C-alpha positions in Angstrom: -0.4 -0.2 0.2 1.4 2.9 -0.8 1.5 6.2 1.5 -0.5 9.8 -0.1 2.4 11.4 1.6 4.8 10.7 -1.7 2.2 13.1 -4.1 1.7 15.0 -1.2 4.4 17.7 -3.4 2.9 17.7 -6.6 -0.7 18.0 -5.4 0.4 21.0 -3.2 3.3 22.1 -5.9 1.6 25.2 -6.7 -0.3 26.7 -4.1 -3.5 28.6 -4.9 -3.7 32.0 -3.3 -7.7 31.7 -4.1 -7.7 35.1 -6.5 -8.5 35.4 -9.9 -5.5 36.1 -12.2 -5.2 39.9 -14.2 -6.2 37.4 -17.5 -9.4 36.3 -15.5 -10.7 39.5 -14.2 -9.8 41.4 -18.0 -12.4 38.4 -19.2 -15.0 39.3 -16.8 -14.7 43.2 -17.0 -14.9 42.6 -21.1 -17.8 40.4 -20.2 -19.8 42.4 -17.8 -21.5 44.5 -20.1 -23.8 41.0 -21.3 -23.8 39.7 -17.6 -25.1 43.0 -16.5 -28.3 42.7 -19.5 -28.6 38.8 -18.1 -29.5 40.1 -14.9 -31.9 42.8 -15.7 -33.5 39.7 -17.8 -33.5 37.2 -15.0 -35.0 40.5 -12.9 -37.6 41.1 -15.4 -38.8 37.4 -15.7 -38.3 37.0 -12.1 -41.3 39.9 -11.7 -43.8 37.2 -13.6 -43.1 34.5 -12.2 -45.9 33.8 -9.9 -48.9 35.9 -11.9 -49.6 36.5 -15.7 -47.4 38.6 -17.3 -49.0 42.8 -17.8 -48.0 44.2 -20.9 -45.7 46.2 -19.4 -44.0 43.2 -18.2 -44.1 41.8 -21.2 -42.7 45.0 -22.6 -39.8 44.9 -20.4 -38.8 41.2 -20.6 -38.5 41.7 -24.6 -36.8 45.0 -23.9 -33.8 42.9 -21.0 -34.0 40.3 -24.4 -33.2 42.4 -26.7 -30.5 43.7 -24.7 -28.9 41.0 -23.9 -28.5 39.8 -27.1 -27.0 43.4 -28.7 -24.6 43.0 -25.6 -23.9 39.4 -27.1 -23.5 40.9 -30.5 -21.3 43.6 -29.4 -19.1 41.2 -27.6 -18.5 38.4 -30.6 -18.0 41.5 -33.2 -15.2 42.5 -30.2 -13.9 39.0 -30.0 -14.2 38.6 -33.9 -11.6 41.5 -34.2 -9.2 40.9 -31.8 -8.6 37.2 -33.6 -8.3 38.8 -36.5 -6.2 41.6 -35.8 -3.7 38.7 -34.3 -4.6 39.2 -30.8 -2.7 43.5 -30.7 -6.1 45.7 -30.4 
């Protein structure tokens, strides 16, 4: 039977500090408009969970969906420009 102590150096070789890297923070910042648009859409949908949506609710949800689609389009266009330019924007 092998001891796990022999594998401890491999498992704990790179300590994890629990903080996101700079690249992860940049990715979050890039996607923030889409994240916020998704939150607005979820809020509009949550308001109508326990009742029939009124005309105002339907407009609010429709507007939020358009905002999400616009944010997705903008993010896709931005990433397409970066990939076409070779990442040096």
